[in-house]
C-alpha positions, -999 to +999 in steps of 0.1 A: +282+279-542+298+253-564+333+238-556+349+257-585+338+290-571+360+283-541+390+275-563+384+309-581+383+326-547+416+311-537+433+320-569+418+355-568+436+359-534+469+346-549+468+371-578+457+400-557+485+394-532+510+392-561+499+426-573+512+444-543+550+439-545+552+443-583+530+474-584+547+491-555+582+485-569+571+495-604+555+528-594+584+535-571+609+531-599+627+501-584+639+470-601+623+438-589+622+402-601+594+391-624+588+359-644+602+378-674+637+384-659+668+364-666+668+341-648+630+340-644+619+352-609+654+360-598+669+386-621+659+422-621+630+435-642+625+472-650+599+493-631+578+494-663+576+456-665+568+454-628+540+480-632+524+461-660+529+427-643+512+441-612+483+455-631+479+422-650+477+404-617+452+429-604+429+424-634+431+386-633+425+387-595+394+409-600+380+386-627+385+356-605+368+374-576+338+379-598+339+343-610+343+331-573+315+354-562+335+368-533+312+389-511+304+397-475+273+376-477+293+345-485+316+342-455+333+310-468+342+327-500+359+355-480+378+329-459+390+311-490+400+344-507+420+355-477+436+320-475+449+327-510+463+360-499+480+344-470+494+316-491+509+339-517+522+364-491+540+335-474+554+321-506+566+356-517+583+362-484+603+330-488+611+335-525+623+371-521+642+367-487+675+371-505+664+399-529+679+427-509+713+411-509+713+405-547+706+441-558 
């Protein structure tokens, strides 16, 4: 695999991980911050916006998975993909630590 496949694998993990909170809050009917809120990333966004933002992240993550050639046969691609998931999960846990107190 070329070096840029690994970058695609990492970013695929980032986007896939970012899908989870937005899609869950969106389909649950809860408000949750998105980049489209005021202020961006801090203010509440509607469930509809969260659902579409989550789906957008899912599509981009899937496309990047295909570009990165993530598969069981390429163990390093899976490792880099999961490192992207870990990185985004950690960043989101820090970014939204005060979310419950705001709403």
